[in-house]
C-alpha positions as CSV (number, residue, x, y, z in Angstrom):
1,M,-18.1,-10.1,8.9
2,I,-16.0,-12.4,11.1
3,E,-13.4,-10.6,13.2
4,I,-10.3,-12.5,14.3
5,S,-7.8,-10.9,16.7
6,L,-4.1,-11.8,16.5
7,A,-2.5,-13.3,19.6
8,P,-0.5,-10.8,21.6
9,G,3.0,-10.5,20.2
10,K,2.1,-12.1,16.9
11,P,2.4,-9.8,13.9
12,H,0.6,-12.1,11.5
13,I,-1.3,-15.4,10.9
14,E,-0.8,-17.7,8.0
15,L,-3.7,-17.8,5.5
16,C,-4.3,-21.5,5.9
17,D,-4.4,-21.1,9.7
18,L,-6.8,-18.2,9.5
19,L,-9.4,-20.2,7.6
20,K,-9.2,-22.9,10.3
21,V,-9.5,-20.4,13.2
22,A,-12.5,-18.7,11.5
23,S,-14.1,-22.2,11.3
24,L,-14.4,-21.9,7.5
25,C,-12.3,-25.0,6.9
26,E,-12.3,-28.2,9.0
27,S,-8.6,-28.9,8.6
28,G,-5.4,-27.4,7.4
29,G,-5.4,-29.8,4.4
30,M,-8.8,-28.5,3.3
31,A,-7.7,-24.9,3.8
32,K,-4.6,-25.5,1.6
33,T,-6.7,-27.1,-1.1
34,V,-9.2,-24.3,-1.4
35,I,-6.4,-21.7,-1.3
36,A,-4.5,-23.5,-4.1
37,A,-7.7,-23.8,-6.1
38,G,-8.0,-20.0,-6.1
39,E,-11.1,-19.8,-4.0
40,V,-9.7,-17.4,-1.4
41,K,-9.2,-13.6,-1.8
42,V,-7.0,-11.4,0.3
43,D,-7.9,-7.7,0.1
44,G,-10.0,-8.3,-3.0
45,A,-7.5,-10.3,-5.0
46,V,-7.1,-14.1,-5.4
47,D,-4.2,-15.3,-3.4
48,T,-2.9,-18.9,-3.8
49,R,-0.1,-18.7,-1.3
50,K,-1.0,-21.1,1.5
51,R,1.2,-19.6,4.1
52,A,0.7,-15.9,3.1
53,K,1.2,-13.8,6.2
54,I,-2.1,-12.0,6.9
55,K,-1.6,-8.9,9.1
56,T,-3.9,-6.5,11.0
57,G,-6.3,-4.7,8.8
58,Q,-6.4,-7.2,6.0
59,I,-9.6,-8.8,4.8
60,V,-9.9,-12.4,3.6
61,E,-12.9,-13.7,1.6
62,Y,-14.0,-17.3,1.2
63,L,-17.4,-18.8,0.5
64,G,-19.0,-15.3,0.4
65,K,-17.8,-14.7,4.0
66,K,-15.3,-12.0,5.0
67,I,-12.8,-12.3,7.8
68,K,-11.1,-9.1,9.2
69,V,-7.9,-9.5,11.1
70,L,-7.7,-7.2,14.1
């Protein structure tokens, strides 16, 4: 599992940005494409909102890899 910590003072990270930070997508455009295609899950459910606000404790899945936001 990949663990990503939010920057101090930031309550969330947008889903498309999280995929880039976790190095699972090379660009924001690629991240938005895979999200729109329904390839990304948030807490076990498909989420197609590109700018969904991911908060501490949530788990994102893509390509069989899990990202936990700390």
